Backbone bond lengths (Angstrom), bond angles and torsions (degrees), N, CA, C in turn:
res aa  C-N    CA-C-N  psi(-1)  N-CA   C-N-CA  omega(-1)  CA-C   N-CA-C  phi
1 M - - - 1.459 - - 1.528 108.18 -
2 D 1.285 117.08 127.28 1.454 123.71 -179.66 1.526 109.06 -87.56
3 T 1.359 116.85 102.95 1.463 120.95 179.76 1.512 110.08 -121.20
4 R 1.318 114.96 154.51 1.462 121.17 172.49 1.529 108.17 -151.78
5 V 1.335 114.35 149.93 1.463 121.30 177.74 1.518 107.79 -115.11
6 E 1.315 115.50 132.80 1.460 121.65 178.69 1.519 109.28 -128.69
7 Q 1.328 115.50 146.64 1.460 119.73 174.35 1.514 108.63 -92.50
8 N 1.319 116.06 126.52 1.454 122.59 176.94 1.530 106.35 -107.24
9 T 1.332 116.21 92.28 1.462 119.97 -175.38 1.531 112.42 -68.14
10 D 1.322 118.31 -28.13 1.468 120.75 178.21 1.522 111.29 -62.56
11 H 1.343 116.87 -36.14 1.462 121.14 -178.95 1.526 112.71 -103.87
12 K 1.337 116.73 5.27 1.468 122.89 179.19 1.520 111.25 51.98
13 R 1.318 115.19 58.95 1.454 119.59 179.07 1.527 110.83 -159.00
14 F 1.310 113.60 157.40 1.455 121.32 169.77 1.515 105.87 -99.66
15 E 1.314 116.71 139.63 1.458 121.78 -177.49 1.523 109.26 -122.01
16 I 1.328 116.00 139.31 1.460 120.28 174.88 1.521 108.22 -110.23
17 Y 1.324 114.30 134.41 1.460 121.84 -179.87 1.516 109.58 -116.68
18 V 1.319 115.17 141.73 1.461 122.27 169.38 1.521 104.32 -112.32
19 G 1.319 114.72 111.01 1.461 118.29 -170.55 1.513 108.02 63.88
20 T 1.322 116.51 -122.32 1.468 120.38 179.17 1.522 112.34 -102.33
21 Q 1.334 117.35 -0.11 1.465 121.15 -176.05 1.517 112.42 -92.89
22 L 1.334 115.90 131.91 1.453 121.23 173.25 1.525 107.69 -68.20
23 A 1.346 116.40 122.03 1.464 121.00 -174.93 1.515 113.02 -108.36
24 G 1.329 118.27 -17.09 1.452 120.67 -179.19 1.510 111.46 176.77
25 L 1.340 115.30 178.56 1.458 120.47 -176.34 1.516 111.16 -155.09
26 A 1.326 114.57 157.63 1.462 123.14 172.24 1.523 106.42 -128.68
27 A 1.333 116.39 108.63 1.460 121.88 -176.92 1.519 110.33 -86.80
28 Y 1.331 115.65 147.25 1.459 120.85 -178.67 1.523 110.71 -144.70
29 E 1.315 114.50 164.78 1.460 123.44 169.54 1.517 106.21 -128.43
30 N 1.316 117.69 135.78 1.453 120.10 174.65 1.521 108.36 -83.87
31 A 1.335 115.32 130.38 1.460 121.75 -177.61 1.523 108.30 -132.01
32 D 1.320 116.57 100.24 1.462 122.38 -176.96 1.525 109.48 55.14
33 A 1.322 117.55 -119.09 1.470 121.52 -177.02 1.522 111.71 -94.21
34 N 1.330 116.59 17.38 1.462 121.31 -176.82 1.519 111.23 -128.14
35 R 1.319 114.39 156.23 1.462 121.92 172.31 1.521 106.10 -113.45
36 A 1.322 116.09 116.39 1.461 121.96 -179.08 1.529 108.87 -93.29
37 F 1.341 115.57 113.74 1.463 119.99 177.09 1.521 108.12 -85.00
38 V 1.333 116.04 123.05 1.461 120.65 -171.74 1.535 114.25 -114.13
39 H 1.319 117.66 -18.10 1.470 118.97 -177.32 1.526 109.55 -163.66
40 T 1.323 115.25 133.96 1.468 121.18 173.84 1.512 108.06 -131.00
41 E 1.313 115.72 137.35 1.464 118.84 174.49 1.518 110.37 -149.66
42 V 1.312 114.21 145.53 1.461 122.64 171.23 1.519 105.22 -114.93
43 Y 1.314 116.81 130.25 1.456 120.73 -176.57 1.526 110.53 -64.09
44 P 1.352 117.23 145.72 1.473 121.89 -171.59 1.530 115.25 -49.42
45 Q 1.307 118.33 -40.72 1.469 119.81 -177.01 1.529 112.47 -69.13
46 F 1.358 117.46 -9.87 1.467 121.45 -179.37 1.531 112.94 -113.85
47 E 1.322 116.72 3.31 1.464 119.97 -178.63 1.528 111.25 -66.12
48 G 1.341 115.36 155.19 1.454 121.34 175.28 1.520 115.19 78.54
49 Q 1.331 117.34 13.75 1.464 121.11 -178.90 1.526 112.77 -113.10
50 G 1.337 116.90 6.89 1.459 120.66 179.92 1.517 114.29 77.33
51 L 1.325 117.06 15.61 1.460 120.06 -176.59 1.521 113.04 -69.93
52 A 1.334 117.58 -32.33 1.468 119.73 179.18 1.522 110.43 -62.38
53 K 1.325 117.41 -40.43 1.467 120.60 178.93 1.528 111.02 -63.95
54 I 1.309 116.86 -43.47 1.471 120.98 178.59 1.528 109.79 -62.10
55 L 1.326 115.91 -46.60 1.457 122.18 -178.97 1.521 111.27 -60.10
56 I 1.332 117.02 -49.43 1.461 120.72 -176.89 1.524 110.85 -66.86
57 K 1.320 117.61 -43.42 1.468 120.59 178.98 1.522 110.54 -58.21
58 D 1.319 117.24 -48.53 1.464 120.46 -179.62 1.527 111.50 -64.58
59 A 1.333 117.38 -39.52 1.471 120.96 178.60 1.527 110.69 -64.45
60 L 1.335 117.38 -41.51 1.464 120.49 178.44 1.526 111.16 -68.26
61 D 1.330 117.21 -39.90 1.464 120.26 178.06 1.535 110.81 -62.89
62 K 1.315 117.42 -41.32 1.466 121.56 178.26 1.527 110.39 -66.65
63 T 1.329 116.56 -39.38 1.458 120.67 178.52 1.525 110.13 -63.25
64 R 1.335 116.40 -42.80 1.476 120.55 176.32 1.536 109.66 -60.61
65 A 1.324 117.49 -45.95 1.466 121.95 -179.65 1.533 111.35 -61.99
66 D 1.325 116.59 -31.06 1.469 121.50 178.32 1.529 111.93 -78.35
67 G 1.336 117.11 -5.40 1.461 121.20 179.18 1.513 113.97 76.29
68 L 1.330 116.63 23.24 1.465 121.28 -178.75 1.520 111.04 -105.52
69 G 1.330 115.17 153.58 1.450 121.04 171.11 1.509 109.78 -83.29
70 V 1.333 115.76 173.32 1.460 121.72 -177.86 1.531 109.74 -122.81
71 L 1.315 115.73 131.98 1.463 122.35 170.93 1.529 106.08 -113.72
72 P 1.333 117.01 100.62 1.471 120.55 -173.79 1.530 113.21 -85.49
73 F 1.317 116.76 72.82 1.464 120.81 178.29 1.524 111.77 -74.45
74 C 1.311 117.02 -31.05 1.461 121.66 177.54 1.532 109.12 -67.90
75 P 1.335 118.53 131.56 1.470 120.52 -179.45 1.533 114.01 -57.64
76 F 1.315 118.90 -36.64 1.464 121.58 178.58 1.529 110.64 -63.33
77 V 1.321 116.37 -47.19 1.468 120.80 -178.78 1.524 109.63 -67.97
78 H 1.320 116.76 -41.15 1.470 121.26 177.92 1.527 110.44 -57.58
79 R 1.325 116.69 -48.12 1.467 121.49 -179.96 1.535 111.00 -63.39
80 Y 1.320 116.91 -40.91 1.463 120.73 -179.88 1.533 110.44 -63.27
81 V 1.325 117.00 -45.61 1.464 121.15 179.38 1.526 110.38 -63.23
82 S 1.328 117.29 -41.09 1.468 119.85 -178.33 1.528 111.81 -68.26
83 K 1.329 117.97 -27.48 1.469 121.68 -179.89 1.530 113.13 -92.55
84 N 1.314 117.41 -11.35 1.465 122.46 -177.89 1.527 108.56 -127.38
85 P 1.339 116.99 84.43 1.455 121.08 -171.98 1.530 115.34 -58.55
86 E 1.328 118.12 -18.44 1.460 119.22 177.81 1.526 112.17 -65.35
87 Y 1.332 117.32 -14.63 1.460 120.89 177.76 1.523 112.75 -99.84
88 L 1.320 117.28 -10.03 1.464 121.22 -178.72 1.522 111.22 -59.64
89 E 1.330 116.92 -35.79 1.462 120.38 -179.43 1.523 112.89 -62.93
90 L 1.326 117.68 -17.81 1.464 120.61 177.57 1.526 112.22 -75.17
91 V 1.332 116.44 -22.04 1.465 120.91 -179.18 1.529 107.67 -84.61
92 P 1.334 117.82 122.32 1.462 119.25 179.69 1.534 110.89 -56.17
93 K 1.330 115.14 145.52 1.470 120.14 -177.38 1.521 111.89 -54.72
94 W 1.328 117.64 -40.10 1.462 120.28 -177.95 1.530 111.55 -63.58
95 A 1.332 116.66 -27.79 1.466 120.90 -176.61 1.524 112.72 -86.22
96 R 1.336 117.65 -24.14 1.458 120.09 -176.68 1.522 112.28 -59.90
97 E 1.322 116.84 -48.71 1.469 119.81 -179.45 1.522 110.37 -64.90
98 R 1.310 116.98 -44.01 1.480 120.92 -178.50 1.527 111.72 -61.95
99 L 1.352 115.94 -30.40 1.467 120.20 -177.51 1.526 112.84 -100.04
100 G 1.338 116.69 6.10 1.455 120.18 177.21 1.513 114.19 71.56
101 L 1.330 116.65 31.30 1.461 121.65 177.83 1.530 109.47 -103.91
102 P 1.320 117.82 155.48 1.470 120.46 178.31 1.532 111.19 -59.41
103 A 1.322 116.50 148.18 1.477 121.78 -178.20 1.521 111.09 -67.67
104 A 1.331 116.69 -31.30 1.477 118.97 -179.65 1.506 110.61 -152.87
């Protein structure tokens, strides 16, 4: 499957494409030194293909490269961070307890 993730800064979201078709998105708001992920969705015709994981991983990797922290308000992003501890360090310590994530 030919997929790619692109950041659409005009719409404040990361988009995943399958071929040339937009298959889903992860919306965010920039908040000081953090990127708050607020909504993730994969369109129905693309569900069940693991695209949300690809999208979130790439969005988190880009956020890390941008030097920003992550506020995982979106349930998909929250679950991904909680299951992939290498991304936990992106969540500021003050936010981990408030969001029910491990302290370290």
